[in-house]
C-alpha positions in Angstrom: 27.3 24.9 -45.1 27.8 26.0 -48.6 31.1 24.8 -50.1 32.9 25.3 -53.2 33.8 22.3 -55.2 35.7 21.3 -58.3 35.4 17.9 -60.3 38.3 16.1 -60.8 39.1 15.2 -64.6 41.8 13.2 -66.3 43.5 14.6 -68.7 47.0 15.1 -70.4 48.9 17.9 -68.4 52.0 19.6 -69.4 54.9 19.0 -66.7 57.8 21.2 -66.6 60.7 19.7 -64.5 62.5 22.3 -62.6 66.0 22.7 -61.4 68.5 25.3 -59.5 71.0 26.3 -62.3 73.9 28.4 -62.4 75.0 30.5 -65.7 78.6 30.1 -66.9 80.4 31.1 -70.2 80.3 28.8 -72.6 84.3 29.1 -73.0 85.9 30.3 -70.1 89.8 30.9 -70.3 92.4 31.8 -68.0 95.0 34.6 -69.8 98.3 33.6 -68.7 102.0 35.0 -69.4 104.1 32.5 -71.6 107.5 34.3 -70.7 108.6 36.4 -67.8 109.5 39.8 -67.7 108.2 43.3 -66.6 104.3 44.1 -67.4 105.0 47.4 -69.5 101.1 47.9 -70.0 98.1 46.6 -70.3 95.9 47.3 -73.5 92.1 46.5 -72.7 89.3 48.0 -70.6 88.7 45.3 -67.7 84.9 44.1 -68.1 84.5 45.0 -71.7 84.6 42.8 -74.6 87.3 41.8 -76.7 88.3 40.1 -80.5 90.3 37.4 -80.8 93.8 38.2 -81.2 93.4 41.8 -79.5 96.5 43.0 -77.5 95.7 42.7 -74.0 99.0 42.9 -72.3 102.7 43.9 -73.4 105.6 42.6 -71.6 109.1 44.1 -71.8 110.7 42.5 -75.2 114.3 43.9 -75.1 115.6 40.8 -73.4 114.0 38.5 -75.9 114.8 41.0 -78.7 118.2 40.4 -77.7 118.1 36.6 -77.5 116.7 36.7 -81.1 119.5 38.8 -82.5 122.0 36.5 -80.9 120.5 33.3 -82.4 120.3 35.1 -86.0 124.0 35.8 -85.3 124.7 32.1 -84.4 122.8 30.9 -87.5 124.9 33.0 -89.9 128.2 31.3 -88.5 126.6 28.1 -88.9 125.8 28.9 -92.5 129.4 30.1 -93.1 130.8 26.7 -91.5 128.5 25.1 -93.7 129.6 26.7 -97.0 133.3 26.1 -96.0 132.6 22.5 -95.6 130.7 22.2 -98.6 133.6 23.5 -100.7 136.1 21.4 -98.9 133.7 18.6 -100.0 133.4 19.7 -103.9 137.1 19.7 -104.1 138.0 16.6 -102.7 135.4 14.6 -104.4 137.0 14.7 -108.0 140.4 13.9 -106.4 138.8 11.1 -105.0 137.5 9.7 -108.0 141.2 9.9 -109.8 142.8 8.2 -106.3 144.6 11.5 -105.6 143.0 11.3 -101.8 142.2 8.3 -99.6 138.7 7.1 -98.9 139.4 8.6 -95.1 139.7 12.1 -96.4 136.8 12.0 -98.7 134.7 10.2 -95.7 135.9 13.1 -93.2 134.7 15.8 -95.8 131.4 14.4 -96.1 130.7 14.0 -92.4 132.1 17.7 -91.8 129.8 18.8 -94.4 126.6 16.7 -92.8 127.8 18.2 -89.6 127.6 21.6 -90.7 124.4 20.9 -91.9 123.1 19.6 -88.7 124.5 22.7 -87.1 122.6 24.9 -89.3 119.3 23.1 -88.8 119.9 23.5 -84.7 120.6 27.2 -85.3 117.3 27.7 -87.6 115.3 25.9 -84.5 117.0 28.7 -81.9 116.1 31.5 -83.9 112.7 30.2 -84.5 112.3 29.6 -80.7 113.4 33.0 -80.1 110.9 34.5 -82.4 108.3 32.7 -80.6 109.4 33.6 -77.3 109.5 37.5 -78.5 105.8 36.7 -79.7 104.9 35.9 -76.6 105.6 39.2 -74.8 102.5 40.4 -76.7 99.7 38.7 -74.6 96.6 38.5 -76.9 93.1 37.2 -76.7 93.0 33.5 -77.1 88.9 34.0 -77.6 86.4 36.4 -78.2 84.4 37.5 -74.8 84.1 39.5 -71.7 87.1 40.5 -70.1 87.8 40.4 -66.1 89.7 42.5 -63.5 93.5 42.3 -64.5 95.5 40.4 -61.8 98.8 42.0 -62.4 99.1 45.9 -63.0 101.8 47.5 -65.3 105.1 47.8 -63.6 104.8 44.0 -62.0 107.4 41.2 -62.7 105.6 38.4 -64.1 107.0 35.0 -64.4 105.7 31.6 -65.2 106.8 29.7 -62.2 103.7 31.3 -60.5 101.4 30.3 -63.1 101.6 33.8 -64.6 97.9 34.4 -64.5 96.8 37.9 -65.8 93.2 38.0 -66.3 90.1 35.7 -67.5 87.9 36.0 -70.7 84.3 34.4 -70.5 82.6 33.9 -74.0 78.9 34.9 -73.1 77.2 34.0 -76.5 76.0 31.3 -76.4 76.0 30.9 -72.6 76.0 27.8 -70.7 73.3 26.9 -67.5 74.7 24.1 -65.6 72.3 22.2 -63.4 72.0 18.8 -61.6 69.2 16.3 -60.5 69.2 13.6 -58.0 69.3 10.0 -58.9 65.9 9.5 -57.3 64.5 11.8 -60.1 66.1 10.1 -62.7 64.5 6.9 -61.6 61.1 8.7 -61.1 61.5 10.0 -64.4 62.5 6.5 -66.1 59.6 4.5 -64.3 57.0 6.8 -65.3 58.0 7.0 -68.8 57.9 3.4 -68.9 54.7 2.7 -67.3 53.1 5.6 -69.8 52.3 8.0 -67.3 54.9 10.4 -68.9 55.1 11.2 -72.6 58.2 12.9 -73.6 58.6 15.4 -76.7 59.6 14.0 -79.9 63.3 13.0 -79.8 63.6 14.3 -76.1 64.2 17.5 -77.2 63.0 19.5 -74.4 62.7 23.2 -74.7 64.8 25.0 -71.6 63.6 28.2 -70.1 65.2 29.9 -67.1 63.7 32.2 -64.4 66.4 34.9 -62.9 66.5 35.8 -59.5 64.0 38.9 -59.8 61.1 36.5 -61.0 61.2 37.8 -64.8 61.6 34.8 -67.4 64.8 35.3 -69.9 63.1 35.8 -73.2 64.9 33.2 -75.4 64.6 29.5 -75.1 67.6 27.2 -75.0 68.4 23.4 -75.6 69.6 20.7 -73.5 73.1 19.8 -75.1 74.7 17.8 -72.0 73.6 15.2 -69.7 76.6 13.3 -67.7 76.2 9.4 -67.6 78.0 9.2 -64.4 76.2 10.1 -60.9 78.4 12.0 -58.5 79.3 10.1 -55.8 80.0 13.0 -53.1 76.3 14.4 -54.0 74.5 11.6 -55.8 73.3 13.9 -58.6 73.9 13.8 -62.1 75.5 17.1 -64.1 73.8 18.4 -66.9 73.7 21.9 -69.2 71.5 23.7 -71.3 72.6 26.2 -73.9 71.4 29.7 -74.4 71.6 32.3 -77.1 72.9 35.6 -75.3 73.5 38.3 -78.1 72.6 41.2 -75.8 74.6 40.3 -72.6 71.5 39.9 -70.3 72.8 36.7 -68.7 76.2 37.0 -67.0 78.2 34.4 -65.4 77.7 32.8 -61.8 74.0 33.9 -62.0 71.7 31.5 -60.0 68.4 30.9 -62.0 65.6 28.6 -62.1 65.8 26.1 -64.9 62.6 24.3 -66.4 62.6 21.6 -68.9 59.5 21.8 -71.0 57.6 19.6 -73.2 56.9 16.7 -71.3 53.2 15.5 -70.5 51.4 13.4 -67.9 49.0 11.3 -69.4 45.4 11.0 -68.0 46.5 13.0 -64.8 44.5 14.7 -62.1 45.2 18.3 -61.2 43.5 19.8 -58.0 44.0 23.6 -56.6 47.0 23.7 -53.9 44.6 25.3 -51.5 42.4 22.2 -51.5 45.0 20.3 -50.0 45.4 19.6 -46.1 48.3 18.4 -44.1 47.5 15.8 -41.2 49.2 13.6 -39.2 48.9 11.0 -41.6 49.9 12.8 -44.4 48.2 14.9 -47.4 44.2 14.7 -47.8 41.3 16.5 -49.1 37.7 16.7 -48.4 35.5 14.8 -50.9 31.6 15.4 -51.7 29.8 12.1 -51.8 26.4 11.4 -53.6 24.6 12.3 -50.4 26.3 15.8 -50.2 28.5 14.5 -47.2 32.0 15.0 -46.8 34.8 12.5 -45.9 38.6 13.1 -45.5 40.7 11.3 -48.4 44.3 10.6 -48.0 46.0 11.3 -51.2 49.7 10.9 -52.8 50.7 14.4 -54.5 53.2 14.7 -57.1 54.8 18.0 -58.9 53.4 21.3 -58.6 51.9 22.8 -62.1 51.3 26.5 -61.5 48.3 26.9 -58.9 47.7 23.3 -58.7 49.2 19.8 -58.4 49.4 16.6 -59.5 47.2 13.5 -57.7 49.5 10.4 -57.9 47.0 8.5 -56.1 43.5 8.8 -53.8 41.3 10.2 -56.3 39.2 9.3 -59.6 38.1 11.2 -62.3 34.5 12.8 -61.7 34.8 13.1 -57.8 34.0 16.4 -56.3 37.1 17.9 -54.0 36.0 20.5 -51.8 38.2 23.8 -52.3 36.3 26.4 -49.9 35.8 26.5 -45.9 38.0 23.3 -45.7 39.0 24.4 -42.5 35.2 24.2 -41.0 34.6 20.9 -42.0 34.0 17.6 -40.0 33.9 13.8 -41.2 30.2 13.3 -42.3 28.9 16.6 -42.3 26.4 17.6 -44.5 27.1 20.5 -47.2 25.8 22.3 -50.1 28.5 22.0 -53.0 28.7 24.7 -55.4 30.4 24.0 -58.6 33.5 26.0 -59.1 35.3 27.1 -62.4 38.1 24.7 -63.1 41.5 26.0 -62.8 43.0 27.3 -66.0 45.4 24.9 -68.0 48.9 25.6 -67.2 50.0 26.5 -70.9 46.9 28.8 -70.9 47.8 30.3 -67.6 51.3 31.1 -68.4 50.4 32.7 -72.1 49.8 36.0 -70.5 53.0 35.9 -68.8 54.8 34.9 -71.6 53.1 37.9 -73.8 53.9 40.5 -71.0 57.4 39.3 -71.1 
């Protein structure tokens, strides 16, 4: 029976690590009312971008303007009282030096003046507090980003007691992609690195790419900017995060994407086409052609998938011939006529046209 075969070759193979991730704004802020009152108007368009400091909501300022006027009036009263006690103190001081008044009179005048100064300071603080509260009636954007739907409409009574949530703002440039990997993945990663099977990029600076839900690739590569050092006990995973430039807003918060960490290589790895692999009761196996052109089943242990190929962890050696065609019709010891097939394209070469198309 004619069969197609490929010869196994040991070579360094680029191996991307694939995870499921979700996008999130690099800064996500809940905009809340810091004072209570009637919401007079919304000054932004929902779902549009705003800049830091832009007016978002206006709360009725009448009550807080009145409180400010009252505090300013009280300040003037305290300033007048301070001026009177200052005059009393200035009159008594020279008399005390001439022993015309007692020590008690001098001390009482000094205490009254100091008390008036403290009252003025307290009144000034109340004025400042009233000015701050009046300023809080103008709810402005704390950051630049994309706005969300309003939570309260015009005419509603907002208060700080119920949280006062008005809307949310997400900064989408740069964009974060959050993902997790299991502790088993981490152990296997470290084991392969220590044994020399895995070669990491210089400085462990992985290039991160994402694939969107429609199968297209996001054009801009990202960088890994956070990896947690604590395993979440509820899920047994470690959190990580990548950062992507997103000037055009193509990525939106909440999208599910496939995350690829690129730059690592498997040293002296053997790749075979996935179509050559069969699943038996004993596990994964391939048909191998020996020197007499007869076939025999060979159990193997597989690693990560790389494009249309798969890594072989154990079971094959370089130079062996693996059957890729007519594998269902074969039986152990059957004579075959091997026909050499062209090796599969390297993963990096195979992905180049796809990247150019993207």
